[in-house]
C-alpha positions as CSV (number, residue, x, y, z in Angstrom):
1,M,-3.6,30.9,2.6
2,P,-1.7,27.5,3.8
3,L,-1.4,24.6,1.8
4,K,-2.6,21.6,3.0
5,T,-0.8,18.6,3.0
6,T,-1.3,14.4,4.4
7,K,1.5,12.3,6.0
8,F,2.9,10.0,3.5
9,D,4.4,6.1,4.4
10,V,5.9,4.4,2.1
11,Q,5.2,1.6,3.9
12,D,1.1,1.6,2.9
13,Y,2.4,1.4,-0.5
14,L,4.8,-2.1,0.1
15,K,2.0,-4.4,1.4
16,T,2.8,-6.8,-1.4
17,P,5.6,-8.5,-2.8
18,D,4.7,-7.5,-6.2
19,Q,5.0,-4.0,-5.1
20,Q,7.8,-4.3,-3.5
21,I,9.7,-5.3,-6.7
22,A,8.7,-2.5,-8.0
23,Y,10.1,-0.2,-6.0
24,L,13.0,-1.9,-5.6
25,E,12.8,-1.9,-10.1
26,A,12.5,1.9,-9.7
27,A,15.3,2.4,-7.2
28,L,17.4,0.6,-8.9
29,E,16.6,2.2,-12.5
30,S,17.2,5.7,-10.8
31,N,20.8,4.3,-10.3
32,D,20.8,7.2,-7.6
33,P,22.8,5.6,-4.6
34,S,21.0,7.6,-1.8
35,F,17.6,6.4,-3.4
36,I,18.6,2.6,-3.8
37,A,19.9,3.0,-0.2
38,A,16.3,4.4,1.4
39,A,14.4,1.6,-1.0
40,I,16.4,-1.2,0.6
41,G,15.8,0.0,4.1
42,D,12.3,0.3,3.6
43,L,11.9,-2.6,2.2
44,A,13.8,-4.2,5.3
45,K,11.1,-2.2,7.4
46,A,7.9,-3.4,5.1
47,R,8.5,-6.8,5.3
48,S,9.9,-7.1,8.9
49,D,6.5,-5.2,10.0
50,A,4.8,-8.2,8.1
51,D,6.3,-10.6,10.0
52,R,5.1,-9.4,12.8
53,V,1.6,-9.5,11.3
54,G,2.2,-12.8,10.2
55,P,3.7,-15.0,7.6
56,R,2.4,-14.3,3.9
57,K,1.9,-17.3,1.6
58,G,4.3,-17.9,-1.0
59,R,6.8,-15.5,1.1
60,P,9.6,-17.7,3.2
């Protein structure tokens, strides 16, 4: 019986500044350069996507 999987996109979990901060803190605490670099890229994409939708309150 094959294993059923679902699509995972971290962008679905980086919608608020608090979620983004928690993600970056977890990456920094890991001391894993690859994870830190990936997290920075993920956050840049999340913020770029948010800018297309419109500016958020409290975010420059």
